[in-house]
A tleap script that builds the chain and sets N, CA, C and O, in Angstrom:
source leaprc.protein.ff14SB
mol = sequence {
  NSER TYR PRO PHE ARG SER ILE SER LYS SER
  TYR SER ALA THR ALA PHE MET ASP ALA LEU
  VAL GLU ARG HIE SER THR TRP GLY HIE VAL
  ALA LEU ILE HIE GLN GLU GLY SER SER GLY
  SER ASP TYR ILE VAL HIE ALA ARG ASN ASN
  THR MET GLY THR GLU LEU ARG TYR LEU PRO
  TYR ARG SER ASP ALA ASP TYR ARG ALA VAL
  ALA ARG LYS ASN TRP THR ALA GLU CYS TYR
  PRO SER ARG CYS CGLY
}
set mol.1.N position { -108.743 73.525 16.671 }
set mol.1.CA position { -107.786 73.995 17.662 }
set mol.1.C position { -107.308 75.391 17.293 }
set mol.1.O position { -107.371 75.796 16.132 }
set mol.2.N position { -106.836 76.111 18.280 }
set mol.2.CA position { -106.345 77.468 18.058 }
set mol.2.C position { -104.977 77.441 17.378 }
set mol.2.O position { -104.174 76.552 17.661 }
set mol.3.N position { -104.695 78.395 16.489 }
set mol.3.CA position { -103.406 78.399 15.795 }
set mol.3.C position { -102.283 79.035 16.609 }
set mol.3.O position { -101.198 79.272 16.078 }
set mol.4.N position { -102.526 79.316 17.892 }
set mol.4.CA position { -101.532 79.962 18.741 }
set mol.4.C position { -101.278 79.136 19.987 }
set mol.4.O position { -102.109 78.324 20.393 }
set mol.5.N position { -100.118 79.356 20.586 }
set mol.5.CA position { -99.805 78.722 21.865 }
set mol.5.C position { -99.221 79.776 22.796 }
set mol.5.O position { -98.519 80.685 22.351 }
set mol.6.N position { -99.507 79.655 24.074 }
set mol.6.CA position { -98.954 80.573 25.070 }
set mol.6.C position { -97.483 80.259 25.281 }
set mol.6.O position { -97.077 79.097 25.284 }
set mol.7.N position { -96.687 81.311 25.457 }
set mol.7.CA position { -95.263 81.150 25.744 }
set mol.7.C position { -94.884 82.121 26.855 }
set mol.7.O position { -95.664 83.004 27.212 }
set mol.8.N position { -93.708 81.954 27.388 }
set mol.8.CA position { -93.180 82.862 28.401 }
set mol.8.C position { -92.907 84.229 27.771 }
set mol.8.O position { -92.634 84.318 26.574 }
set mol.9.N position { -92.980 85.285 28.569 }
set mol.9.CA position { -92.650 86.619 28.073 }
set mol.9.C position { -91.154 86.915 28.150 }
set mol.9.O position { -90.730 88.022 27.815 }
set mol.10.N position { -90.355 85.956 28.581 }
set mol.10.CA position { -88.911 86.191 28.699 }
set mol.10.C position { -88.308 86.415 27.309 }
set mol.10.O position { -88.813 85.900 26.311 }
set mol.11.N position { -87.235 87.180 27.261 }
set mol.11.CA position { -86.581 87.451 25.981 }
set mol.11.C position { -86.065 86.178 25.320 }
set mol.11.O position { -86.040 86.088 24.093 }
set mol.12.N position { -85.655 85.196 26.114 }
set mol.12.CA position { -85.137 83.955 25.529 }
set mol.12.C position { -86.246 83.096 24.917 }
set mol.12.O position { -85.961 82.216 24.105 }
set mol.13.N position { -87.502 83.339 25.293 }
set mol.13.CA position { -88.621 82.527 24.795 }
set mol.13.C position { -89.309 83.124 23.574 }
set mol.13.O position { -89.953 82.396 22.819 }
set mol.14.N position { -89.187 84.422 23.365 }
set mol.14.CA position { -89.900 85.078 22.266 }
set mol.14.C position { -88.976 85.312 21.077 }
set mol.14.O position { -87.751 85.304 21.199 }
set mol.15.N position { -89.606 85.520 19.924 }
set mol.15.CA position { -88.858 85.756 18.691 }
set mol.15.C position { -89.624 86.754 17.827 }
set mol.15.O position { -90.739 87.157 18.158 }
set mol.16.N position { -89.017 87.137 16.735 }
set mol.16.CA position { -89.599 88.022 15.732 }
set mol.16.C position { -91.020 87.584 15.376 }
set mol.16.O position { -91.249 86.421 15.044 }
set mol.17.N position { -91.955 88.499 15.446 }
set mol.17.CA position { -93.361 88.324 15.095 }
set mol.17.C position { -94.162 87.455 16.056 }
set mol.17.O position { -95.298 87.097 15.747 }
set mol.18.N position { -93.603 87.106 17.214 }
set mol.18.CA position { -94.458 86.581 18.274 }
set mol.18.C position { -95.315 87.753 18.740 }
set mol.18.O position { -94.988 88.906 18.459 }
set mol.19.N position { -96.391 87.476 19.437 }
set mol.19.CA position { -97.323 88.542 19.813 }
set mol.19.C position { -97.401 88.715 21.321 }
set mol.19.O position { -97.259 87.760 22.085 }
set mol.20.N position { -97.628 89.948 21.726 }
set mol.20.CA position { -97.971 90.275 23.102 }
set mol.20.C position { -99.430 90.710 23.054 }
set mol.20.O position { -99.779 91.650 22.340 }
set mol.21.N position { -100.275 90.032 23.809 }
set mol.21.CA position { -101.717 90.257 23.714 }
set mol.21.C position { -102.309 90.632 25.063 }
set mol.21.O position { -101.879 90.151 26.111 }
set mol.22.N position { -103.301 91.499 25.005 }
set mol.22.CA position { -104.030 91.940 26.197 }
set mol.22.C position { -105.507 91.696 25.931 }
set mol.22.O position { -106.008 92.047 24.862 }
set mol.23.N position { -106.210 91.102 26.885 }
set mol.23.CA position { -107.630 90.800 26.687 }
set mol.23.C position { -108.422 91.202 27.915 }
set mol.23.O position { -108.107 90.806 29.037 }
set mol.24.N position { -109.441 91.987 27.684 }
set mol.24.CA position { -110.377 92.390 28.731 }
set mol.24.C position { -111.777 91.957 28.298 }
set mol.24.O position { -111.942 91.445 27.191 }
set mol.25.N position { -112.765 92.148 29.129 }
set mol.25.CA position { -114.105 91.641 28.811 }
set mol.25.C position { -114.709 92.278 27.558 }
set mol.25.O position { -115.461 91.617 26.843 }
set mol.26.N position { -114.402 93.525 27.283 }
set mol.26.CA position { -115.017 94.193 26.136 }
set mol.26.C position { -114.025 94.640 25.063 }
set mol.26.O position { -114.439 95.173 24.034 }
set mol.27.N position { -112.745 94.436 25.280 }
set mol.27.CA position { -111.767 94.858 24.278 }
set mol.27.C position { -110.455 94.099 24.476 }
set mol.27.O position { -110.245 93.452 25.502 }
set mol.28.N position { -109.591 94.191 23.488 }
set mol.28.CA position { -108.285 93.559 23.562 }
set mol.28.C position { -107.306 94.284 22.656 }
set mol.28.O position { -107.680 95.213 21.940 }
set mol.29.N position { -106.056 93.858 22.690 }
set mol.29.CA position { -105.022 94.476 21.859 }
set mol.29.C position { -103.975 93.418 21.524 }
set mol.29.O position { -103.610 92.603 22.371 }
set mol.30.N position { -103.500 93.439 20.294 }
set mol.30.CA position { -102.455 92.529 19.839 }
set mol.30.C position { -101.303 93.371 19.305 }
set mol.30.O position { -101.510 94.282 18.504 }
set mol.31.N position { -100.093 93.062 19.751 }
set mol.31.CA position { -98.895 93.764 19.298 }
set mol.31.C position { -97.861 92.729 18.879 }
set mol.31.O position { -97.585 91.791 19.627 }
set mol.32.N position { -97.287 92.890 17.693 }
set mol.32.CA position { -96.293 91.946 17.184 }
set mol.32.C position { -94.887 92.443 17.506 }
set mol.32.O position { -94.586 93.626 17.345 }
set mol.33.N position { -94.037 91.538 17.958 }
set mol.33.CA position { -92.655 91.903 18.274 }
set mol.33.C position { -91.877 92.038 16.970 }
set mol.33.O position { -91.693 91.059 16.247 }
set mol.34.N position { -91.425 93.241 16.676 }
set mol.34.CA position { -90.620 93.484 15.478 }
set mol.34.C position { -89.142 93.287 15.790 }
set mol.34.O position { -88.414 92.658 15.021 }
set mol.35.N position { -88.706 93.826 16.920 }
set mol.35.CA position { -87.325 93.646 17.365 }
set mol.35.C position { -87.308 93.688 18.881 }
set mol.35.O position { -87.890 94.583 19.493 }
set mol.36.N position { -86.641 92.720 19.481 }
set mol.36.CA position { -86.591 92.675 20.933 }
set mol.36.C position { -85.729 93.808 21.468 }
set mol.36.O position { -84.711 94.173 20.880 }
set mol.37.N position { -86.165 94.357 22.603 }
set mol.37.CA position { -85.445 95.446 23.233 }
set mol.37.C position { -84.781 94.985 24.511 }
set mol.37.O position { -84.074 93.978 24.530 }
set mol.38.N position { -85.014 95.735 25.588 }
set mol.38.CA position { -84.457 95.375 26.887 }
set mol.38.C position { -85.313 95.995 27.982 }
set mol.38.O position { -86.135 96.871 27.714 }
set mol.39.N position { -85.120 95.545 29.200 }
set mol.39.CA position { -85.803 96.087 30.381 }
set mol.39.C position { -87.323 96.091 30.246 }
set mol.39.O position { -87.986 97.000 30.746 }
set mol.40.N position { -87.880 95.081 29.575 }
set mol.40.CA position { -89.326 94.953 29.464 }
set mol.40.C position { -89.963 95.672 28.299 }
set mol.40.O position { -91.189 95.698 28.193 }
set mol.41.N position { -89.163 96.260 27.415 }
set mol.41.CA position { -89.690 96.967 26.245 }
set mol.41.C position { -89.174 96.323 24.963 }
set mol.41.O position { -88.149 95.641 24.962 }
set mol.42.N position { -89.903 96.552 23.874 }
set mol.42.CA position { -89.541 96.011 22.561 }
set mol.42.C position { -90.012 96.981 21.489 }
set mol.42.O position { -90.855 97.842 21.744 }
set mol.43.N position { -89.454 96.833 20.268 }
set mol.43.CA position { -90.007 97.525 19.111 }
set mol.43.C position { -91.209 96.708 18.667 }
set mol.43.O position { -91.078 95.537 18.310 }
set mol.44.N position { -92.371 97.328 18.691 }
set mol.44.CA position { -93.658 96.676 18.490 }
set mol.44.C position { -94.349 97.245 17.255 }
set mol.44.O position { -94.340 98.456 17.035 }
set mol.45.N position { -94.944 96.372 16.453 }
set mol.45.CA position { -95.825 96.789 15.361 }
set mol.45.C position { -97.244 96.542 15.840 }
set mol.45.O position { -97.584 95.431 16.248 }
set mol.46.N position { -98.074 97.579 15.791 }
set mol.46.CA position { -99.462 97.393 16.209 }
set mol.46.C position { -100.359 98.409 15.524 }
set mol.46.O position { -99.911 99.464 15.073 }
set mol.47.N position { -101.630 98.064 15.459 }
set mol.47.CA position { -102.628 98.948 14.858 }
set mol.47.C position { -103.148 99.891 15.926 }
set mol.47.O position { -103.430 99.472 17.049 }
set mol.48.N position { -103.274 101.149 15.582 }
set mol.48.CA position { -103.789 102.138 16.520 }
set mol.48.C position { -105.301 102.298 16.346 }
set mol.48.O position { -106.073 101.986 17.253 }
set mol.49.N position { -105.707 102.773 15.204 }
set mol.49.CA position { -107.123 102.957 14.889 }
set mol.49.C position { -107.230 103.224 13.388 }
set mol.49.O position { -106.219 103.241 12.686 }
set mol.50.N position { -108.437 103.429 12.903 }
set mol.50.CA position { -108.632 103.638 11.464 }
set mol.50.C position { -107.981 104.917 10.963 }
set mol.50.O position { -107.588 104.992 9.799 }
set mol.51.N position { -107.860 105.919 11.817 }
set mol.51.CA position { -107.260 107.183 11.409 }
set mol.51.C position { -105.740 107.102 11.392 }
set mol.51.O position { -105.103 107.526 10.428 }
set mol.52.N position { -105.161 106.559 12.455 }
set mol.52.CA position { -103.701 106.517 12.589 }
set mol.52.C position { -103.070 105.309 11.907 }
set mol.52.O position { -101.888 105.345 11.566 }
set mol.53.N position { -103.836 104.242 11.704 }
set mol.53.CA position { -103.300 103.044 11.066 }
set mol.53.C position { -102.355 102.285 11.980 }
set mol.53.O position { -102.579 102.203 13.188 }
set mol.54.N position { -101.292 101.729 11.398 }
set mol.54.CA position { -100.323 100.957 12.179 }
set mol.54.C position { -99.091 101.802 12.462 }
set mol.54.O position { -98.841 102.812 11.803 }
set mol.55.N position { -98.323 101.363 13.462 }
set mol.55.CA position { -97.097 102.081 13.780 }
set mol.55.C position { -96.071 101.126 14.379 }
set mol.55.O position { -96.414 100.055 14.878 }
set mol.56.N position { -94.823 101.530 14.320 }
set mol.56.CA position { -93.714 100.823 14.947 }
set mol.56.C position { -93.213 101.721 16.066 }
set mol.56.O position { -92.758 102.837 15.817 }
set mol.57.N position { -93.297 101.225 17.316 }
set mol.57.CA position { -92.872 102.032 18.472 }
set mol.57.C position { -92.145 101.156 19.473 }
set mol.57.O position { -92.320 99.937 19.499 }
set mol.58.N position { -91.331 101.792 20.293 }
set mol.58.CA position { -90.650 101.113 21.395 }
set mol.58.C position { -91.563 101.223 22.609 }
set mol.58.O position { -91.742 102.311 23.156 }
set mol.59.N position { -92.147 100.092 23.037 }
set mol.59.CA position { -93.170 100.113 24.085 }
set mol.59.C position { -92.903 99.056 25.155 }
set mol.59.O position { -92.281 98.032 24.871 }
set mol.60.N position { -93.374 99.301 26.396 }
set mol.60.CA position { -93.122 98.391 27.520 }
set mol.60.C position { -94.189 97.322 27.716 }
set mol.60.O position { -94.509 96.989 28.857 }
set mol.61.N position { -94.749 96.775 26.646 }
set mol.61.CA position { -95.811 95.775 26.797 }
set mol.61.C position { -95.323 94.510 27.500 }
set mol.61.O position { -96.077 93.894 28.253 }
set mol.62.N position { -94.087 94.122 27.265 }
set mol.62.CA position { -93.559 92.896 27.868 }
set mol.62.C position { -93.558 92.992 29.399 }
set mol.62.O position { -93.787 91.991 30.076 }
set mol.63.N position { -93.308 94.162 29.939 }
set mol.63.CA position { -93.263 94.320 31.398 }
set mol.63.C position { -94.634 94.615 32.000 }
set mol.63.O position { -94.757 94.705 33.222 }
set mol.64.N position { -95.663 94.767 31.172 }
set mol.64.CA position { -97.028 95.034 31.641 }
set mol.64.C position { -97.703 93.713 32.006 }
set mol.64.O position { -97.814 92.820 31.166 }
set mol.65.N position { -98.152 93.588 33.247 }
set mol.65.CA position { -98.753 92.333 33.735 }
set mol.65.C position { -100.032 91.950 32.995 }
set mol.65.O position { -100.419 90.781 33.019 }
set mol.66.N position { -100.699 92.899 32.336 }
set mol.66.CA position { -101.924 92.592 31.594 }
set mol.66.C position { -101.655 91.871 30.272 }
set mol.66.O position { -102.573 91.293 29.690 }
set mol.67.N position { -100.428 91.898 29.798 }
set mol.67.CA position { -100.089 91.282 28.515 }
set mol.67.C position { -99.555 89.874 28.704 }
set mol.67.O position { -98.852 89.582 29.672 }
set mol.68.N position { -99.902 89.004 27.759 }
set mol.68.CA position { -99.410 87.631 27.693 }
set mol.68.C position { -98.700 87.461 26.353 }
set mol.68.O position { -98.993 88.176 25.394 }
set mol.69.N position { -97.777 86.524 26.290 }
set mol.69.CA position { -97.054 86.261 25.040 }
set mol.69.C position { -97.623 85.019 24.368 }
set mol.69.O position { -97.933 84.028 25.029 }
set mol.70.N position { -97.755 85.083 23.048 }
set mol.70.CA position { -98.210 83.934 22.268 }
set mol.70.C position { -97.346 83.800 21.014 }
set mol.70.O position { -96.782 84.773 20.513 }
set mol.71.N position { -97.263 82.568 20.527 }
set mol.71.CA position { -96.553 82.274 19.280 }
set mol.71.C position { -97.490 81.486 18.381 }
set mol.71.O position { -98.361 80.761 18.861 }
set mol.72.N position { -97.309 81.630 17.081 }
set mol.72.CA position { -98.106 80.850 16.137 }
set mol.72.C position { -97.596 79.420 16.098 }
set mol.72.O position { -96.389 79.183 16.141 }
set mol.73.N position { -98.508 78.476 16.019 }
set mol.73.CA position { -98.127 77.069 15.889 }
set mol.73.C position { -97.701 76.796 14.448 }
set mol.73.O position { -98.256 77.365 13.507 }
set mol.74.N position { -96.719 75.928 14.289 }
set mol.74.CA position { -96.286 75.467 12.964 }
set mol.74.C position { -95.919 76.603 12.017 }
set mol.74.O position { -96.248 76.557 10.831 }
set mol.75.N position { -95.236 77.628 12.539 }
set mol.75.CA position { -94.802 78.761 11.726 }
set mol.75.C position { -93.313 78.945 11.932 }
set mol.75.O position { -92.819 78.858 13.056 }
set mol.76.N position { -92.597 79.199 10.846 }
set mol.76.CA position { -91.166 79.446 10.925 }
set mol.76.C position { -90.882 80.802 10.303 }
set mol.76.O position { -91.284 81.072 9.171 }
set mol.77.N position { -90.191 81.648 11.042 }
set mol.77.CA position { -89.828 82.971 10.522 }
set mol.77.C position { -88.874 82.823 9.350 }
set mol.77.O position { -88.082 81.882 9.306 }
set mol.78.N position { -88.945 83.750 8.394 }
set mol.78.CA position { -88.094 83.676 7.212 }
set mol.78.C position { -86.614 83.824 7.563 }
set mol.78.O position { -85.755 83.479 6.752 }
set mol.79.N position { -86.305 84.327 8.744 }
set mol.79.CA position { -84.911 84.512 9.148 }
set mol.79.C position { -84.378 83.348 9.983 }
set mol.79.O position { -83.236 83.400 10.439 }
set mol.80.N position { -85.185 82.287 10.195 }
set mol.80.CA position { -84.746 81.113 10.951 }
set mol.80.C position { -83.501 80.530 10.295 }
set mol.80.O position { -83.467 80.509 9.065 }
set mol.81.N position { -82.494 80.065 10.987 }
set mol.81.CA position { -82.450 79.754 12.416 }
set mol.81.C position { -81.886 80.869 13.290 }
set mol.81.O position { -81.669 80.654 14.482 }
set mol.82.N position { -81.644 82.055 12.731 }
set mol.82.CA position { -81.154 83.144 13.580 }
set mol.82.C position { -82.288 83.655 14.463 }
set mol.82.O position { -83.424 83.202 14.323 }
set mol.83.N position { -82.004 84.581 15.362 }
set mol.83.CA position { -83.016 85.124 16.260 }
set mol.83.C position { -83.763 86.286 15.607 }
set mol.83.O position { -84.602 86.904 16.263 }
set mol.84.N position { -83.497 86.598 14.370 }
set mol.84.CA position { -84.240 87.617 13.610 }
set mol.84.C position { -84.133 88.994 14.243 }
set mol.84.O position { -85.103 89.751 14.198 }
set mol.85.N position { -83.054 89.334 14.800 }
set mol.85.CA position { -82.980 90.628 15.449 }
set mol.85.C position { -81.755 91.350 15.115 }
set mol.85.O position { -81.547 92.466 15.590 }
savepdb mol mol.pdb
quit
């Protein structure tokens, strides 16, 4: 079975280190929620490429219809039971 489950993209459904994922036929992208924002944007940790590496940016992935939200199964954030934000 897959170690992830689909969840709502609403702010009340997501938490620290849940992922926003985009999948197309030949490519995809995974972005981890570092800190929830507002109005469809969040502070996101994601890999850019081999040259730029990873970065933390405030991006509107949550409001982008191409992205879906997923959470890891059987995982508890180290900041539980708070919302980690």
